[in-house]
Structure formats: structure tokens, C-alpha cells
C-alpha positions as a printed Julia matrix, in Angstrom:
103×3 Matrix{Float64}:
   4.33   1.67    6.17
   6.74   1.35    9.07
   7.93   4.58   10.64
  11.14   3.45   12.36
  14.1    1.85   10.59
  17.84   1.92   10.39
  19.24   4.69    8.21
  18.67   3.97    4.53
  17.28   0.47    4.96
  14.03  -1.4     5.39
  13.29  -2.28    9.01
  14.56  -5.69   10.06
  12.17  -8.32   11.4
  12.68  -7.19   15.02
  11.82  -3.56   14.22
   8.83  -4.65   12.11
   7.49  -6.84   14.9
   7.93  -4.13   17.54
   6.08  -1.43   15.63
   3.58  -3.28   13.44
   0.42  -2.75   15.53
   1.14   0.94   16.08
   2.09   1.47   12.43
  -1.18  -0.12   11.29
  -3.14   1.97   13.78
  -1.43   5.13   12.53
  -2.34   4.29    8.93
  -5.94   3.74   10.02
  -6.01   7.1    11.83
  -4.46   8.89    8.86
  -7.07   7.4     6.51
  -9.91   8.3     8.89
  -8.67  11.88    9.21
  -7.8   12.56    5.58
 -10.58  10.47    4.02
  -8.78  10.08    0.69
 -10.64   8.56   -2.22
  -7.49   6.6    -3.14
  -4.36   5.58   -1.25
  -1.45   4.48   -3.43
   0.88   2.09   -1.62
   4.27   1.78   -3.34
   5.57  -1.56   -2.11
   5.22  -5.23   -2.87
   2.27  -7.28   -1.7
   4.3   -9.2     0.91
   5.0   -5.94    2.77
   1.39  -4.74    2.45
  -0.51  -7.95    3.22
  -0.21  -7.85    7.06
  -1.44  -4.24    7.03
  -4.39  -5.08    4.79
  -5.34  -7.92    7.13
  -4.93  -5.76   10.23
  -6.96  -2.91    8.72
  -9.63  -5.25    7.42
  -9.49  -4.16    3.79
 -11.58  -6.02    1.23
 -10.14  -6.99   -2.15
 -11.67  -5.48   -5.26
 -11.45  -7.29   -8.63
  -9.29  -5.57  -11.25
  -7.74  -6.31  -14.64
  -4.84  -8.71  -13.94
  -3.11  -7.48  -17.11
  -2.14  -4.45  -15.02
   1.03  -6.26  -13.97
   2.4   -3.44  -11.8
  -0.71  -3.5    -9.62
  -0.27  -6.02   -6.8
  -3.71  -5.58   -5.26
  -6.75  -3.32   -5.24
  -8.55  -3.09   -1.89
 -11.06  -0.97   -0.03
 -11.61   0.19    3.54
 -14.77   2.22    4.01
 -14.68   4.83    1.24
 -10.93   4.64    0.6
  -9.58   2.44   -2.18
  -6.03   1.17   -1.79
  -3.93   0.53   -4.87
  -0.91  -1.56   -3.96
   1.68  -1.23   -6.71
   5.24  -2.34   -7.16
   7.84   0.4    -6.95
   9.22   1.65  -10.24
  12.9    1.12   -9.46
  14.68   2.22  -12.61
  13.96   4.55  -15.49
  10.59   6.05  -16.14
   7.52   5.38  -14.03
   5.22   6.04  -17.0
   4.0    2.44  -17.13
   3.1    2.56  -13.44
   1.28   5.85  -13.86
  -0.61   4.5   -16.87
  -1.77   1.46  -14.91
  -2.74   3.55  -11.89
  -4.84   5.8   -14.11
  -6.59   2.77  -15.6
  -7.64   1.68  -12.09
  -8.65   5.17  -11.0
 -10.49   5.87  -14.23
């Protein structure tokens, strides 16, 4: 979501604050240009939430038993699936849950 960070780390609060508006605008421009049907966001909801608010996404109801899905949202024709990152081992469970949302 953020484009600038220290090598190998998440951006600290200063870097996030300095680039947030431009990062959100870049995401908006990328979505407008590419017009994807789905955008999969591999992060936790705390990292995504400010972007969703800034972009003006609307939440879509989904099966809460899909415990790797943090949120399902829409902006114009693009649906955003916010999912936790599969950190260790196989990502099969994540893929399975993503496919259930996508259909």
C-alpha cells in the first residue's frame, strides 16, 4: 500500500503519515486505469482501513466463516478482498477462501 519504506521493513509512522495521501491517490489511479474486477489486498485490516476510508469503498457482506478474509469492499466496479497474509506453510486455505468469495 505504501511505496516508500526502510529496507526490508514496514514504513514507520512518520513515513506512513508523509506518504498516505499520495499512496491512496496512486491506488485510486491504478484501479481507474486497470479496472480490475477484483483487487486482492494481502495485509491486515488495520493497515487497509485508512485506505478504504480515503478511497470511499463500501463494505459488502460475506460469510464470516471465511476467517482469512478481513473485509470485502467495493469501489465502482472493483471489489476489494482484504485478506490476512499467509505467513508460513501453504497458502491453500487462503486461496480456497478467496475462491469462495470470487465464485
